[in-house]
Every structure is written in structure tokens, then in C-alpha cells.
C-alpha positions as CSV (number, residue, x, y, z in Angstrom):
1,X,10.9,3.4,20.5
2,X,13.0,2.4,17.9
3,X,15.7,-0.3,18.0
4,X,18.9,0.5,16.4
5,X,19.3,-3.0,15.0
6,X,16.1,-2.4,12.8
7,X,17.3,1.1,11.8
8,X,18.6,1.4,8.1
9,X,22.1,2.4,7.5
10,X,22.8,6.1,8.8
11,X,22.8,9.0,6.5
12,X,26.2,9.1,4.7
13,X,27.8,10.8,1.8
14,X,27.9,8.9,-1.3
15,X,31.8,9.2,-1.4
16,X,32.0,7.3,1.7
17,X,30.9,4.1,0.0
18,X,28.6,2.9,2.5
19,X,26.0,0.7,0.8
20,X,22.5,1.9,0.4
21,X,19.8,0.2,2.6
22,X,17.9,-1.7,-0.6
23,X,19.1,-2.3,-4.2
24,X,16.5,0.3,-5.4
25,X,17.6,2.9,-2.9
26,X,20.7,5.3,-3.5
27,X,22.1,7.9,-1.3
28,X,22.4,11.2,-3.7
29,X,23.7,13.2,-0.9
30,X,24.2,13.4,2.9
31,X,20.5,13.9,3.3
32,X,19.0,12.8,0.2
33,X,17.8,9.2,-0.6
34,X,16.6,8.3,-4.1
35,X,14.0,5.4,-4.3
36,X,13.1,3.8,-7.4
37,X,9.3,3.6,-7.3
38,X,8.6,2.7,-11.1
39,X,4.7,3.0,-11.8
40,X,4.2,3.3,-8.0
41,X,5.6,6.7,-7.6
42,X,2.4,8.9,-6.9
43,X,1.0,6.4,-4.8
44,X,4.1,5.9,-2.8
45,X,4.4,9.6,-2.4
46,X,0.6,9.6,-1.0
47,X,1.5,7.0,1.3
48,X,4.7,8.5,2.8
49,X,3.1,12.1,3.3
50,X,0.1,10.5,5.2
51,X,2.4,8.7,7.5
52,X,4.2,12.0,8.5
53,X,7.7,10.7,9.4
54,X,9.3,13.2,11.6
55,X,12.8,12.3,10.0
56,X,11.4,13.3,6.6
57,X,12.0,17.2,5.7
58,X,10.8,17.0,1.9
59,X,9.4,14.4,-0.5
60,X,10.0,15.2,-4.4
61,X,8.5,12.9,-6.7
62,X,9.9,12.5,-10.3
63,X,9.3,10.3,-13.1
64,X,9.9,6.7,-11.6
65,X,11.5,7.6,-8.4
66,X,11.1,9.6,-5.2
67,X,13.9,12.1,-3.5
68,X,13.6,11.8,0.1
69,X,15.4,14.6,2.1
70,X,16.0,13.8,5.7
71,X,16.1,16.8,8.3
72,X,19.3,17.7,9.5
73,X,20.7,15.4,12.1
74,X,18.0,12.9,11.5
75,X,18.6,9.3,10.7
76,X,16.7,6.9,8.5
77,X,14.6,5.0,10.6
78,X,13.1,1.5,10.6
79,X,9.5,3.2,10.3
80,X,10.8,4.7,7.3
81,X,12.1,1.2,5.9
82,X,8.8,-0.4,6.7
83,X,7.1,2.6,4.7
84,X,8.9,1.9,1.9
85,X,8.7,-1.7,1.4
86,X,4.8,-1.8,2.4
87,X,2.7,-3.1,-0.5
88,X,1.1,-0.3,-2.3
89,X,-2.0,0.2,-4.3
90,X,-3.2,2.7,-6.7
91,X,-6.2,3.5,-4.1
92,X,-4.7,6.8,-3.0
93,X,-4.1,8.1,-6.7
94,X,-7.7,9.9,-6.8
95,X,-7.6,11.7,-3.5
96,X,-5.8,14.9,-4.4
97,X,-7.8,18.5,-4.9
98,X,-9.8,18.7,-7.9
99,X,-8.7,21.6,-10.2
100,X,-10.8,23.1,-13.0
101,X,-8.9,25.0,-15.7
102,X,-10.1,27.2,-18.4
103,X,-8.2,26.7,-21.7
104,X,-8.3,28.8,-24.8
105,X,-7.3,26.0,-27.6
106,X,-5.9,26.5,-30.9
107,X,-5.2,29.6,-32.8
108,X,-2.1,31.9,-31.3
109,X,-2.7,30.6,-28.1
110,X,-2.1,26.9,-29.4
111,X,-0.1,27.0,-32.3
112,X,0.8,23.3,-32.6
113,X,-2.9,22.1,-32.0
114,X,-3.8,21.7,-35.8
115,X,-0.8,19.8,-36.5
116,X,-0.9,17.5,-33.6
117,X,-4.6,16.8,-34.5
118,X,-3.8,15.8,-38.4
119,X,-1.2,13.4,-36.8
120,X,-3.8,12.0,-34.6
121,X,-6.2,11.5,-37.4
122,X,-8.9,14.1,-35.9
123,X,-10.4,17.4,-36.7
124,X,-9.6,20.4,-34.3
125,X,-12.8,19.8,-32.6
126,X,-12.5,16.2,-31.8
127,X,-8.9,16.8,-30.7
128,X,-9.8,19.4,-28.1
129,X,-12.8,17.3,-26.9
130,X,-10.3,14.3,-26.3
131,X,-8.0,16.5,-24.5
132,X,-10.5,18.1,-22.2
133,X,-12.5,15.1,-21.8
134,X,-9.8,13.4,-19.3
135,X,-9.3,13.8,-15.8
136,X,-5.5,14.3,-15.3
137,X,-3.5,13.5,-12.2
138,X,-0.1,15.7,-11.3
139,X,2.4,12.9,-11.4
140,X,5.1,15.3,-10.3
141,X,6.5,19.0,-10.6
142,X,9.8,19.9,-12.7
143,X,11.3,21.7,-15.5
144,X,10.2,25.2,-14.0
145,X,8.9,25.8,-10.5
146,X,5.1,24.7,-10.4
147,X,5.4,23.0,-13.8
148,X,2.9,20.1,-13.7
149,X,3.7,16.9,-15.2
150,X,0.1,15.3,-15.8
151,X,-0.7,11.8,-16.3
152,X,-3.8,10.8,-18.0
153,X,-3.1,11.9,-21.6
154,X,-5.1,9.7,-24.0
155,X,-2.4,7.5,-26.0
156,X,-4.0,8.8,-29.5
157,X,-2.8,12.3,-28.2
158,X,1.0,11.4,-27.3
159,X,3.3,13.4,-29.1
160,X,7.1,13.8,-29.2
161,X,8.5,17.2,-28.1
162,X,9.5,19.4,-30.9
163,X,12.7,18.8,-32.7
164,X,14.0,22.8,-32.1
165,X,12.4,24.0,-28.9
166,X,10.7,27.6,-29.3
167,X,13.2,30.5,-27.7
168,X,9.7,31.9,-25.8
169,X,6.6,30.0,-24.6
170,X,4.1,32.3,-23.0
171,X,3.2,31.4,-19.4
172,X,0.0,29.7,-19.0
173,X,0.6,27.5,-22.1
174,X,-1.0,24.3,-22.1
175,X,1.4,21.7,-24.1
176,X,2.1,17.9,-24.5
177,X,5.3,16.4,-24.3
178,X,5.4,12.6,-25.0
179,X,2.7,11.0,-22.6
180,X,2.5,13.9,-20.3
181,X,0.4,17.0,-20.5
182,X,1.7,20.1,-18.8
183,X,1.3,23.8,-18.3
184,X,4.0,26.3,-18.4
185,X,3.9,28.5,-15.2
186,X,6.1,31.1,-16.6
187,X,7.4,32.3,-20.0
188,X,10.9,31.0,-21.2
189,X,12.2,28.6,-23.7
190,X,10.4,25.4,-24.4
191,X,10.0,22.3,-26.6
192,X,6.7,20.8,-25.8
193,X,4.0,21.1,-28.3
194,X,1.5,24.1,-27.6
195,X,-2.2,23.3,-27.7
196,X,-3.7,26.1,-25.8
197,X,-3.4,28.6,-23.2
198,X,-4.8,29.5,-19.8
199,X,-5.2,32.6,-17.7
200,X,-4.8,30.5,-14.5
201,X,-1.4,31.4,-12.4
202,X,0.3,28.0,-11.7
203,X,3.3,29.6,-9.7
204,X,3.2,32.6,-7.5
205,X,5.8,33.1,-5.0
206,X,3.8,35.7,-3.1
207,X,1.2,32.9,-2.2
208,X,1.1,30.9,0.9
209,X,1.5,27.8,-1.4
210,X,3.3,29.3,-4.5
211,X,2.1,26.1,-6.6
212,X,-1.2,26.0,-7.5
213,X,-1.0,22.1,-8.4
214,X,0.9,19.7,-6.3
215,X,1.5,15.9,-7.1
216,X,-1.5,13.8,-6.3
217,X,-4.0,16.9,-7.3
218,X,-6.4,16.2,-10.2
219,X,-6.9,18.7,-13.3
220,X,-9.8,19.0,-15.6
221,X,-9.4,21.3,-18.7
222,X,-12.3,23.3,-19.5
223,X,-12.4,24.7,-23.3
224,X,-13.1,28.6,-23.0
């Protein structure tokens, strides 16, 4: 049984001016609580999912934060407060499903690969080997439905986004943007550096789980 004196402030609309329960948390809507998580975003996400708190409808990871969506009519509880301040470790990071994704690197499928390889001081083969040798973790989804931001890219392969985005990037394009690798689920404009392409379908609204990859999942690229 929860005691009212241990509960967080109830849900409020931001315009009411009611203080957030913690300096690192901020109400962004009547049911949305943004929690600053820094480098612990994924571990905190996994920990919250495992607790299955009844007041939480959805948890959306982002770069350095989580958006907690409360169920309509629910209030943030002392159990949620405890979950958010509990010590966190990286132990939960490698528990997600492992996906092996075949990639055609370079050529028409990866028009930026040769330029990036040269900038990294590598030939194309070494660059492909370096990218495919890593096991990546899905940090969060964004930009397009099902677009995975993949953490684990070697520092030597970090590259800024293009100064001029492309008008159209093909679905399945494997890309690099800053410290992340990613995969475009659908065709459309994009500014990431394109190094290859996969035939894997990253997002299909007809599937029971539309997104192929979820935060915490692991990815290995397999050159085809």
C-alpha cells in the first residue's frame, strides 16, 4: 500500500508551475515526465521496464533522457520515485535480443564509404572490417519510426553528418552520424553518411511488433 506522504507530486500540466519532484526531472505534459539520465539512459530504461510499474504506459528513451508517459488518471508513485533514484549499473545493457544484419557495403549502396575510410586513414576493407567487427546496442529510436541509434561505433569511425542532406536516402541504408551508427527504415531525406545497405525491414506497421529493433537490443553487421 502506498502512503500519500511518500508519493511524488501528482501529475500536473506544466503551465500550473508546480515544481518537479527532482531537479533532474521535468513535467513536459499532463502525463509526460522527462528524466535526465546522462550516460545511464539505457540501463535506467531496462531497469524501469523490468519493474513493470502500473502507472507507466510507455517509456521512450532519447539521447541522455527518458520520457515517462503515465497512464491516464494515474499518479506518479513512491515506487516510481524509488526506481528513478536507485543506483544503476551497466549490467543490464547486454541483455537484449541479438540481431545479425547482412549489409552490402560501399559502391552504390554506400556512396560515402570511400570518403570516410580515407578520412579515417584506412582502406575500404579495413573500414568495413572495423564497422562490422563491433557489437552495437540500440540506445534509442528516433528520427523515423523504427530508426535505431546504435551505440558502440569505434571512435576512429566517428564522422559528422553531411553539410548538405540528401533529398532521398534509400530504405535500409546503413549510416553514420557523429558517434552513432544507424539504419534508415524508410526512404526519405537524410543527412547521415551512407556506408551500405541492408535488405532487412526495420519497420513494418503490419507486424505485431512494427519495429525490428528495440532499445537494449544488440546488433552485429555481417558484410554480404
